[in-house]
MARDOMAR-201817 format. One record per residue: residue in three letters; x, y, z of N, C-alpha, C, O in turn. Coordinates in steps of 0.02 Angstrom, whole numbers, padded with zeros to 5 digits, always signed. Example, Ala and Ser with C-alpha at 12.3 -4.5 7.8 and 13.67 -1.06 7.14 Angstrom:
BEGIN
ALA+00660-00284+00390+00615-00225+00390+00660-00165+00390+00712-00166+00423 SER+00642-00112+00354+00684-00053+00357+00645+00002+00394+00670+00057+00402 
***
This chain:
BEGIN
MET+00043-00060+00000+00000+00000+00000+00044+00062+00000+00092+00066+00038 ALA+00029+00110-00043+00069+00171-00047+00065+00209+00019+00013+00210+00052 GLN+00122+00241+00039+00125+00277+00101+00080+00339+00097+00084+00376+00048 GLN+00039+00349+00147-00007+00405+00146+00032+00470+00158+00071+00474+00205 ILE+00020+00520+00117+00054+00585+00123+00008+00631+00163-00045+00650+00140 THR+00030+00650+00224-00009+00694+00267+00021+00764+00266+00076+00774+00239 THR-00016+00811+00295+00008+00880+00298+00072+00884+00339+00118+00921+00321 GLU+00076+00846+00393+00135+00846+00436+00196+00819+00399+00251+00846+00406 SER+00186+00765+00360+00243+00737+00323+00269+00786+00270+00329+00788+00257 ILE+00223+00824+00240+00244+00875+00191+00284+00930+00225+00335+00952+00198 ARG+00262+00952+00284+00299+01003+00320+00367+00977+00342+00418+01012+00337 SER+00369+00915+00365+00433+00884+00386+00481+00880+00328+00541+00893+00336 GLU+00455+00861+00269+00497+00857+00210+00524+00926+00191+00581+00932+00170 GLY+00483+00977+00199+00505+01045+00183+00561+01067+00230+00609+01097+00207 ARG+00554+01053+00295+00606+01071+00343+00671+01033+00328+00726+01060+00336 LEU+00663+00970+00307+00722+00929+00291+00760+00958+00231+00821+00961+00231 LEU+00723+00980+00181+00755+01010+00122+00789+01076+00140+00843+01091+00113 LEU+00760+01115+00185+00792+01177+00207+00856+01162+00245+00906+01198+00237 ALA+00855+01110+00286+00915+01092+00323+00971+01070+00276+01029+01089+00285 ILE+00954+01030+00226+01004+01007+00177+01032+01067+00139+01093+01070+00128 SER+00989+01113+00119+01011+01172+00082+01058+01215+00125+01107+01242+00100 ALA+01042+01222+00189+01083+01263+00234+01153+01233+00242+01202+01270+00244 ILE+01158+01167+00246+01223+01134+00252+01262+01140+00187+01322+01155+00188 GLN+01229+01129+00130+01264+01132+00066+01289+01202+00050+01339+01209+00014 GLN+01255+01253+00075+01276+01322+00062+01319+01351+00119+01333+01411+00121 ASP+01341+01306+00165+01385+01324+00221+01354+01377+00267+01390+01414+00301 GLN+01287+01379+00269+01254+01424+00316+01256+01395+00387+01257+01432+00436 ILE+01257+01328+00390+01263+01292+00454+01318+01241+00445+01321+01206+00394 GLN+01363+01236+00493+01423+01195+00485+01412+01121+00502+01443+01078+00471 THR+01369+01106+00550+01362+01036+00573+01291+01011+00562+01243+01050+00562 MET+01286+00945+00553+01220+00914+00545+01179+00917+00609+01118+00924+00607 ARG+01214+00912+00666+01179+00914+00730+01143+00982+00738+01085+00984+00759 ARG+01179+01036+00722+01149+01102+00729+01093+01113+00678+01042+01144+00693 ALA+01103+01088+00617+01052+01095+00565+00988+01057+00584+00933+01082+00574 ALA+00997+00997+00613+00939+00957+00634+00901+00992+00690+00840+00991+00691 ALA+00939+01022+00736+00907+01057+00792+00872+01121+00768+00818+01138+00792 THR+00904+01156+00721+00876+01220+00697+00811+01209+00660+00763+01247+00668 TYR+00809+01158+00619+00750+01146+00576+00704+01091+00604+00656+01071+00571 GLU+00720+01066+00663+00678+01017+00698+00666+00954+00655+00609+00934+00644 VAL+00721+00925+00632+00718+00863+00594+00762+00811+00627+00806+00828+00667 ASN+00751+00748+00610+00791+00694+00638+00861+00695+00608+00869+00699+00547 LYS+00912+00692+00651+00981+00697+00627+01000+00637+00584+01035+00646+00534 THR+00977+00577+00602+00993+00517+00563+00962+00522+00493+00993+00505+00443 THR+00899+00544+00491+00866+00552+00427+00901+00604+00384+00909+00595+00324 LEU+00922+00659+00415+00958+00711+00379+01023+00684+00350+01040+00699+00292 LYS+01059+00644+00389+01123+00616+00364+01111+00569+00305+01148+00571+00256 ARG+01059+00527+00310+01045+00480+00256+01026+00517+00192+01046+00497+00137 ARG+00988+00571+00198+00967+00608+00139+01027+00642+00107+01032+00645+00046 ILE+01072+00668+00147+01132+00700+00120+01176+00648+00086+01210+00664+00037 ASP+01175+00586+00112+01215+00532+00082+01183+00504+00019+01213+00462-00015 GLY+01122+00527+00002+01092+00506-00061+01032+00460-00056+01005+00439-00107 THR+01010+00444+00005+00951+00401+00013+00888+00438-00009+00877+00496+00009 THR+00846+00405-00049+00785+00435-00075+00731+00435-00021+00727+00389+00020 ALA+00689+00486-00022+00633+00489+00025+00587+00430+00015+00576+00407-00041 ARG+00560+00404+00070+00517+00345+00068+00457+00354+00021+00439+00308-00016 ARG+00427+00414+00022+00367+00425-00019+00383+00429-00093+00338+00423-00135 ASP+00448+00438-00110+00468+00441-00180+00492+00374-00206+00509+00368-00265 CYS+00494+00324-00163+00517+00257-00183+00459+00216-00209+00401+00227-00190 GLU+00473+00167-00252+00423+00120-00274+00405+00074-00216+00449+00055-00178 PRO+00341+00055-00209+00322+00009-00155+00360-00056-00160+00374-00080-00215 ASN+00376-00085-00103+00414-00148-00103+00375-00204-00136+00404-00251-00163 SER+00308-00199-00135+00266-00252-00163+00256-00245-00239+00225-00288-00270 LYS+00283-00192-00267+00275-00180-00339+00324-00224-00377+00385-00214-00372 LYS+00298-00272-00414+00341-00322-00446+00364-00302-00515+00418-00322-00537 LEU+00324-00263-00550+00341-00243-00618+00375-00174-00618+00360-00132-00576 THR+00420-00165-00665+00453-00100-00672+00405-00051-00707+00354-00072-00735 LYS+00422+00013-00705+00381+00063-00738+00378+00050-00813+00326+00060-00845 LEU+00434+00027-00842+00435+00013-00914+00390-00046-00931+00355-00044-00982 GLU+00389-00097-00888+00346-00155-00900+00272-00136-00894+00231-00157-00934 GLU+00256-00096-00843+00187-00075-00835+00165-00030-00894+00108-00034-00916 ARG+00211+00011-00918+00195+00053-00975+00181+00011-01037+00137+00027-01077 ALA+00220-00043-01045+00210-00087-01102+00141-00120-01099+00108-00128-01150 ILE+00119-00138-01039+00052-00168-01031-00002-00118-01048-00050-00135-01083 VAL+00005-00056-01025-00044-00004-01040-00050+00007-01115-00105+00012-01142 LEU+00007+00012-01149+00006+00024-01222-00025-00035-01259-00060-00025-01308 HIS-00012-00096-01235-00042-00155-01267-00117-00156-01257-00154-00173-01303 ILE-00140-00137-01197-00212-00134-01184-00245-00082-01229-00298-00096-01258 LEU-00215-00024-01235-00243+00029-01277-00245+00008-01350-00291+00026-01387 ASP-00194-00029-01372-00192-00053-01441-00247-00103-01454-00281-00100-01505 LEU-00256-00150-01408-00310-00200-01415-00378-00166-01415-00422-00184-01454 ASP-00387-00117-01370-00451-00082-01365-00467-00044-01429-00524-00042-01451 SER-00416-00013-01460-00428+00025-01522-00449-00020-01579-00478+00004-01628 ARG-00434-00085-01575-00452-00132-01628-00514-00173-01611-00531-00220-01647 GLY-00547-00155-01556-00609-00189-01537-00599-00252-01498-00645-00293-01495 PHE-00540-00263-01468-00527-00324-01430-00502-00306-01360-00451-00331-01338 ALA-00539-00264-01326-00520-00244-01258-00513-00306-01214-00559-00347-01211 PRO-00456-00315-01179-00444-00376-01142-00481-00378-01075-00498-00326-01047 LYS-00494-00438-01051-00522-00447-00985-00466-00442-00933-00407-00444-00950 LEU-00486-00435-00869-00437-00428-00816-00391-00489-00811-00332-00482-00796 ILE-00418-00548-00824-00378-00608-00820-00322-00607-00873-00268-00634-00861 TYR-00336-00577-00930-00286-00573-00983-00232-00522-00964-00174-00531-00981 VAL-00252-00468-00930-00203-00419-00906-00155-00452-00857-00095-00438-00857 ARG-00182-00495-00815-00139-00532-00768-00091-00578-00805-00033-00584-00786 GLU-00115-00610-00858-00071-00653-00898-00015-00613-00931+00041-00637-00936 MET-00030-00552-00953+00021-00510-00982+00076-00494-00931+00135-00498-00946 ALA+00054-00477-00870+00103-00461-00817+00146-00522-00800+00207-00515-00793 ASN+00115-00580-00794+00153-00640-00777+00200-00660-00834+00254-00688-00821 TYR+00181-00646-00895+00225-00661-00952+00288-00618-00949+00343-00643-00961 LEU+00280-00554-00932+00338-00510-00926+00382-00531-00867+00444-00529-00872 LEU+00351-00550-00811+00390-00571-00753+00428-00635-00767+00484-00644-00744 ALA+00398-00680-00806+00430-00744-00821+00494-00736-00861+00537-00780-00861 GLU+00501-00679-00895+00561-00666-00935+00622-00651-00892+00679-00657-00916 ARG+00612-00632-00828+00669-00613-00786+00669-00643-00716+00720-00639-00682 CYS+00613-00672-00695+00612-00702-00627+00555-00752-00623+00519-00763-00672 ASN+00548-00783-00565+00497-00835-00555+00436-00808-00518+00394-00847-00495 LEU+00430-00742-00512+00374-00713-00476+00312-00709-00520+00317-00710-00581 THR+00254-00704-00489+00190-00693-00523+00150-00641-00485+00161-00632-00425 VAL+00104-00608-00518+00062-00559-00484+00001-00594-00454-00017-00649-00476 GLY-00030-00563-00405-00087-00592-00372-00151-00586-00411-00154-00553-00464 VAL-00204-00617-00385-00269-00616-00419-00297-00545-00423-00328-00527-00473 ASN-00285-00504-00372-00312-00437-00370-00268-00385-00404-00286-00327-00409 TRP-00209-00406-00429-00163-00359-00459-00194-00322-00519-00187-00261-00523 PRO-00228-00356-00566-00256-00319-00623-00305-00264-00603-00303-00209-00630 HIS-00348-00279-00554-00396-00229-00531-00361-00169-00501-00378-00112-00516 ASN-00311-00181-00458-00274-00126-00427-00233-00087-00479-00226-00027-00475 PHE-00207-00123-00529-00167-00091-00581-00211-00043-00622-00190+00013-00635 VAL-00270-00065-00640-00316-00022-00678-00338+00037-00635-00345+00093-00661 LYS-00349+00025-00572-00374+00077-00527-00323+00134-00519-00342+00192-00514 ARG-00258+00117-00519-00207+00169-00509-00178+00196-00574-00132+00237-00573 THR-00204+00172-00631-00180+00196-00696-00234+00238-00729-00288+00212-00745 GLU-00221+00302-00739-00273+00348-00763-00294+00333-00835-00351+00349-00854 GLU-00251+00304-00875-00266+00296-00947-00315+00240-00961-00344+00237-01016 ILE-00325+00195-00914-00369+00138-00926-00420+00132-00871-00411+00158-00816 GLU-00476+00098-00886-00529+00085-00837-00568+00024-00859-00562+00002-00916 THR-00608-00003-00814-00649-00061-00830-00719-00038-00848-00747+00008-00817 LYS-00749-00071-00898-00817-00057-00920-00849-00123-00941-00814-00172-00955 TYR-00915-00124-00942-00951-00182-00970-00951-00175-01046-00972-00124-01073 ASN-00929-00227-01080-00928-00225-01153-00993-00253-01180-01035-00278-01142 ARG-01002-00249-01245-01061-00277-01278-01038-00313-01341-00987-00295-01371 LYS-01076-00363-01360-01059-00401-01420-01066-00358-01482-01112-00317-01486 TYR-01021-00367-01529-01022-00327-01591-01003-00373-01648-00949-00402-01648 ASP-01048-00379-01697-01037-00425-01752-00975-00405-01792-00962-00346-01803 TYR-00937-00455-01813-00874-00443-01849-00887-00405-01914-00850-00359-01931 GLN-00939-00424-01951-00954-00391-02015-00973-00318-02004-00955-00275-02045 ARG-01008-00303-01949-01024-00234-01934-00961-00194-01917-00954-00136-01936 ALA-00916-00226-01880-00853-00192-01863-00813-00175-01925-00781-00123-01928 ARG-00814-00220-01974-00778-00208-02036-00806-00147-02073-00769-00112-02107 CYS-00871-00134-02065-00902-00078-02099-00880-00011-02070-00897+00042-02098 GLU-00843-00011-02016-00816+00051-01988-00746+00065-02012-00716+00116-01995 ASP-00718+00020-02052-00651+00028-02079-00654+00076-02139-00685+00059-02190 PRO-00623+00135-02135-00627+00184-02191-00603+00155-02257-00631+00171-02310 ALA-00552+00112-02256-00525+00085-02318-00576+00040-02353-00575+00034-02415 ILE-00621+00009-02315-00671-00037-02344-00732+00001-02369-00759-00015-02422 ILE-00754+00052-02333-00816+00087-02351-00805+00146-02398-00854+00170-02427 GLN-00743+00169-02406-00731+00227-02449-00754+00217-02521-00782+00263-02550 PRO-00742+00158-02553-00766+00148-02622-00841+00158-02629-00864+00182-02680 TRP-00880+00139-02578-00953+00149-02581-00970+00223-02583-01013+00244-02621 PHE-00936+00263-02542-00949+00335-02542-00928+00367-02608-00960+00414-02632 ASN-00874+00341-02638-00853+00366-02703-00907+00352-02756-00921+00394-02799 LEU-00936+00291-02752-00989+00272-02799-01050+00317-02792-01079+00339-02842 VAL-01070+00331-02730-01128+00375-02718-01114+00445-02743-01157+00476-02774 ARG-01054+00471-02730-01037+00539-02752-01039+00544-02828-01065+00593-02856 ASN-01012+00494-02863-01012+00495-02936-01083+00488-02964-01099+00521-03014 PHE-01124+00447-02932-01193+00437-02955-01233+00502-02947-01271+00520-02992 LYS-01223+00537-02891-01259+00600-02880-01237+00653-02930-01278+00692-02955 ALA-01172+00655-02945-01147+00704-02994-01173+00689-03064-01189+00735-03102 LYS-01178+00625-03082-01200+00605-03149-01273+00622-03160-01291+00644-03214 HIS-01315+00613-03109-01388+00624-03117-01412+00689-03086-01472+00702-03085 GLY-01367+00731-03062-01386+00796-03035-01427+00792-02971-01472+00833-02961 ILE-01413+00744-02929-01450+00736-02866-01418+00780-02813-01358+00775-02800 THR-01457+00824-02782-01432+00869-02731-01434+00836-02663-01465+00784-02653 ASP-01399+00868-02615-01400+00842-02547-01470+00845-02516-01488+00802-02475 GLU-01509+00895-02537-01577+00901-02510-01622+00843-02532-01673+00829-02500 ASP-01604+00809-02586-01643+00752-02611-01610+00686-02593-01624+00635-02625 THR-01566+00686-02544-01531+00625-02524-01558+00602-02456-01563+00641-02409 TYR-01575+00538-02453-01604+00509-02392-01565+00446-02372-01534+00413-02414 ASN-01568+00431-02309-01540+00368-02285-01596+00328-02252-01632+00353-02209 PHE-01602+00265-02274-01654+00221-02246-01621+00162-02210-01567+00139-02230 ASP-01653+00140-02158-01629+00082-02121-01688+00041-02098-01742+00067-02084 GLU-01678-00023-02095-01731-00070-02075-01708-00110-02015-01650-00132-02012 THR-01752-00120-01968-01737-00161-01910-01798-00201-01891-01854-00182-01907 GLY-01788-00255-01856-01843-00296-01832-01834-00312-01759-01777-00319-01736 PHE-01888-00318-01723-01883-00336-01653-01944-00377-01633-01997-00374-01665 GLN-01936-00415-01581-01989-00458-01557-02027-00422-01501-01997-00404-01451 MET-02091-00413-01510-02130-00376-01460-02134-00416-01395-02141-00477-01395 GLY-02130-00379-01340-02138-00411-01275-02077-00444-01247-02081-00477-01195 VAL-02018-00436-01280-01957-00466-01254-01918-00413-01217-01898-00363-01246 SER-01906-00424-01153-01870-00376-01112-01795-00385-01122-01771-00441-01131 SER-01758-00330-01121-01686-00333-01128-01652-00330-01060-01684-00313-01010 THR-01588-00347-01058-01549-00345-00997-01537-00273-00976-01520-00232-01019 ALA-01545-00257-00913-01535-00189-00889-01515-00191-00816-01525-00241-00782 LYS-01487-00137-00792-01470-00131-00721-01532-00110-00683-01564-00060-00700 VAL-01550-00147-00633-01611-00134-00596-01596-00126-00522-01542-00144-00499 VAL-01645-00099-00484-01638-00091-00412-01678-00145-00377-01738-00153-00391 THR-01646-00182-00332-01679-00236-00296-01666-00229-00221-01626-00187-00200 GLY-01700-00270-00182-01688-00271-00110-01617-00293-00094-01589-00336-00128 SER-01587-00263-00042-01518-00278-00026-01508-00349+00000-01452-00374-00001 GLU-01562-00381+00022-01556-00449+00048-01560-00502-00007-01552-00561+00007 ARG-01573-00482-00069-01576-00530-00124-01508-00561-00136-01457-00526-00135 ARG-01507-00627-00147-01445-00663-00159-01437-00684-00231-01382-00688-00257 SER-01493-00698-00265-01490-00720-00335-01499-00662-00382-01522-00608-00362 GLN-01480-00673-00445-01488-00621-00495-01561-00611-00513-01596-00661-00525 PRO-01587-00549-00515-01657-00538-00531-01673-00557-00603-01630-00554-00646 LYS-01735-00578-00615-01757-00599-00681-01813-00552-00705-01856-00532-00666 ALA-01811-00535-00769-01863-00494-00800-01914-00541-00832-01897-00578-00878 VAL-01977-00538-00809-02029-00582-00835-02051-00557-00904-02067-00498-00912 GLN-02052-00602-00953-02072-00585-01021-02149-00587-01027-02180-00633-01001 PRO-02180-00538-01061-02252-00537-01069-02280-00597-01107-02338-00614-01099 GLY-02239-00629-01147-02262-00688-01183-02281-00676-01255-02295-00723-01292 ASN-02281-00613-01278-02296-00597-01347-02236-00613-01391-02182-00587-01380 ARG-02246-00655-01443-02191-00676-01486-02195-00645-01556-02162-00669-01602 GLU-02235-00594-01565-02245-00565-01631-02185-00521-01651-02160-00482-01611 TRP-02164-00530-01713-02109-00491-01740-02136-00430-01777-02186-00434-01812 VAL-02102-00374-01770-02121-00311-01802-02061-00283-01840-02005-00285-01815 THR-02074-00257-01900-02021-00226-01940-02032-00151-01941-02088-00127-01950 VAL-01978-00114-01932-01980-00040-01933-01932-00015-01985-01873-00034-01986 ILE-01956+00029-02030-01914+00060-02081-01912+00135-02065-01963+00169-02063 GLN-01851+00160-02054-01842+00229-02034-01799+00265-02086-01750+00236-02111 GLY-01817+00327-02102-01778+00366-02150-01764+00436-02124-01803+00463-02086 VAL-01707+00464-02146-01689+00531-02126-01656+00567-02185-01616+00538-02221 ASN-01674+00630-02194-01646+00670-02247-01575+00693-02228-01560+00700-02169 SER-01533+00704-02278-01464+00725-02265-01460+00793-02230-01409+00810-02202 GLN-01516+00831-02233-01518+00896-02200-01537+00891-02127-01536+00940-02090 GLY-01555+00829-02105-01567+00818-02034-01638+00806-02014-01650+00790-01956 TRP-01687+00814-02058-01757+00803-02038-01778+00731-02054-01761+00705-02108 PRO-01815+00699-02009-01833+00628-02018-01899+00619-02055-01941+00664-02058 ILE-01908+00560-02083-01971+00538-02112-02007+00496-02060-01975+00455-02027 PRO-02072+00504-02052-02109+00462-02005-02095+00388-02018-02094+00367-02076 PRO-02083+00349-01967-02064+00279-01977-02122+00237-02004-02180+00249-01990 PHE-02104+00186-02044-02152+00136-02067-02148+00077-02019-02096+00044-02014 ILE-02202+00063-01985-02205+00007-01938-02248-00048-01969-02307-00038-01981 ILE-02218-00105-01982-02251-00159-02018-02263-00218-01970-02216-00249-01946 PHE-02327-00233-01958-02345-00290-01916-02358-00351-01961-02371-00344-02020 ALA-02354-00409-01932-02369-00470-01969-02443-00472-01987-02485-00458-01944 GLY-02458-00489-02049-02528-00491-02071-02564-00553-02045-02537-00608-02045 VAL-02626-00543-02022-02666-00600-02000-02690-00640-02061-02690-00702-02060 TYR-02711-00604-02113-02732-00636-02175-02691-00608-02233-02677-00548-02236 HIS-02671-00651-02278-02633-00630-02337-02678-00634-02399-02709-00685-02411 LEU-02681-00580-02438-02721-00578-02499-02676-00590-02559-02620-00564-02563 SER-02701-00631-02605-02661-00649-02664-02644-00588-02707-02592-00588-02740 CYS-02687-00537-02706-02674-00478-02747-02612-00440-02725-02583-00401-02763 TRP-02590-00452-02662-02530-00419-02638-02468-00443-02677-02419-00406-02683 TYR-02471-00504-02702-02412-00534-02731-02416-00542-02807-02365-00552-02840 GLU-02477-00537-02835-02484-00550-02907-02446-00499-02948-02416-00517-03000 ASP-02445-00437-02927-02410-00385-02965-02335-00393-02962-02299-00364-03003 LEU-02310-00433-02915-02238-00443-02908-02212-00500-02952-02152-00506-02961 LEU-02259-00541-02979-02238-00598-03020-02219-00575-03089-02250-00529-03116 PRO-02167-00605-03120-02147-00585-03188-02203-00599-03238-02237-00649-03233 GLY-02211-00553-03286-02261-00562-03338-02330-00547-03314-02378-00552-03352 
***
């Protein structure tokens, strides 16, 4: 555990630095007199003059990885996260143990990843969500740029303005199906709460459109038909 820095320790450190400065500038000739003048411990003053680092500036004895090794882990985590593969805490622990195995037989504890993330400002833990690989590929500029080039050329060829450009999307959902969410329950509950489903299994399709200028088109909500009429499909048949 890192040494707690209190107001008194800060004042003591300040007096110690003044005592060292007074000796180095020959304002005070002896360490005994400097310690008495600035109300600091003579042994501590001697050690600091001899080059011993202040306790609060030292790495904790329990810290097994070097600053360079910890920095390498942070950079690797950020790299994985930028590519959509943010690692779990158990994998962070494996990274640390892999680095330690290169130079010693030590390993980090089970709680090390959590404490490491907690004391590192650049990273934090969050709940992730599943993301389809094909959808992730559609965010790659190199993959989607040809499509935008095609749209731009088509609009230029036919004189289509931005005001006449729309984006449509279609989605489907099952009515009555509750999604996972964070809820408030009694503190004495031991099991995970369950959301009761209404039992409706009907699927609904929604088509939504928006103009490139920012105004939306009222959505088309399509329910499953109870009865199907043949005339709905006859016009779609060839000939």
